[in-house]
N, C-alpha and C positions, 0 to 999 in steps of 0.2 A: 502493500499500500502508499503511497505514495503522501507527502509531506499532504500537499494539498487534501486529503483527503481523511487524515489528520484535526484533531480538534485540538489546537493548543491552548494550555494551560497556563498562566500565574500562578505558582505556592504563593502566599498570604504570605509567607512571611517567617525564617530560624529566628526562635526569641535570644539568641546571637547573636541578631543583631539583623534579618532579613526584613527589612522593616518597610516603614510608609510613607517615608520621607525622607528628605538628602539634607544632608546638613555637614559641609565642608567647613569646618573653622567655627562652628555656630553648634547651639546649645547640642546634648547626644541624643542621640535619635529614640525613637521608644522602643522601643521589643515586643516582637509582639508574644502575647498572653499567652505562656505553659498550659499545657491541659493532660489531663490525666494519661498515663499509659493506657489505660483502658484493661479491657478482661484479655481479651485475646493475640495478650502479645507473645510471638509465634514461642514455643518451646522445641519443639519439632525444625529448625530449620530448611527448605532446602537444597538441595547441591549446591540449586543453578538458583542462582542472588544477582542474578546480572542487572543489567538498570532496562529489561524487554522483558515486563512480565506478561506482556501476550502471547509466548512463545516460552518452551521444556523445549531446554537442551534436551537435543535425540528423543524429540515430539516432530511430527509432523503439520501436531492440529494448533490455532490458533484459538488464544482463551474468546469465552461468548462474550458483547456487550458492545457500546459505543467506545473505540480507542483513541484516548486522547495521551498527549505528547505535556509531563509534565514541567514547569523549569522553572528551577528553584538557586536565591544566591544568598549566599550566606556572606555579611559582613560584620562588625562589629559597629560600637557606641559610634562610632567617628565616618562610619559610610566605608571602610577598610576592606575590598574580599577580605574570606579567613581563607586561605590556600591551602587544602590537605585536611579540611575539615572532613570531620565521617556525620552521613546521614544514613539510616538505618528506616525504611518507609516499610510499611504492612499497611492491608486493605484487605477488606470483604470483594468477591468475585459481584459480579451481577446479577445474579440474584441474594445478597445478601449475606455469602455466609462465610466467611472465613475458616481455613483449614486450622483448625484448630480442634484437640481434642473435647474440651471445656464449653462445644460452641453447641449446642443445644437445638439452634437451627435447625428445622427441617426443611431447608430452600437443599439445591441439588452440591453440589462440591463441581468444578470444570477443573478437571483433570489437564488443563490441558494455561491453566490459570495459575503463575508461581507465584503471586501473593504477597512475592516479602521482596527488598532490595536493599543492600546492602553498597554506598555510592563511598567516594574520595570527592571535593570538589576542586574546581581544577583554578588553573592561574589565576581566574577570574573572581572566586568563590559561587562559581555555580556548580548543578548537578544538572540532570535530564532525564526523566525517565519515558520510556512509552508503557500505557500502560491500559488500563478498562475505567470508565467510571465507576465506581462502585455501586451498590445498590442500598436502599436502603432497610436497614432490617431493627426487628422486635425485640427491643435489652431488656424488656418485663411485663408483667401484667399496666394493660392501660398507656404502656408510650413506646413513641418507635424514636431509632437516631435516622437523622437528618444522614445523608451520603456524606461524607468524611473517608478522609488517607490522614493511618498516623505515622510521622514524624520523629523519628530521636532524635540529636542534631548537637554535635561533641564537636565541639570550640577550640585553640589551643590552652585556654583557661576558665570554660565554660559548658554544661550543658543541658541541656532540655530536651522536653515532650511536648512536641504539642498536636494541633490536628488543624490541621488544612480543611477545612468547609466549603462544602458547593452551594449557592444559591438556591434554598429550593423548601417549599411551605413546610417543610416540616421543625424549621433551624426555632419556629415560634416553641416546641414543643417539647424539643430537644434537652430535657435535665443534664445534660451534661454541658451544655452552650448559653440554656435561659440566663446564668448565674453573670454575663460576660457586659460590662456596657454595650453601649449599643457603637463607642470607639472600638473598641478589644475586637466584638465580634465582629466588624468591619475587614481588621485587620489581620483575619485567620481566615478569608475567606479569598475561593479561588477568582482567578480575574481572568477574565480570553485576550487570552494576542490572536489580537487581527490586524 
């Protein structure tokens, strides 16, 4: 599939410095608000942990769902790129299911979806993944999680876990993000690049 066939999404930011503004010699940038690790951090990591979550090495299939590219940038509070930062990314599949033994969701697993990536930021502090847009899923009696991608970012002197949220009506009742201020919630939202 060509880049034209993929939707590109900019990650809202990493708490180590992927931020919503610019500052060269100005006040420090505001960091992305940290959010909980979540109950489905991978306990059994796949052998394939590269930046393409839509294909698994040795398999010919492609993950089900809308293919997107996520581009993020890790910077410090002065806006300088964090080179060599570590970013772990994990998410549910297009049916709302994690490849995790504790996920009781009855939605099907996708044998062609990697679900996890282990990345290092480049000289510009950037990382990129090809993945699918995650689905909402039941999180407990009476509530649903809005679509999101988990990220655990480690720089030279700091570490933070957050969730990149997708604009969705379920945000209004997602108990993980409803405590956030409107400004903090906006910093977690993925933004389309066109």
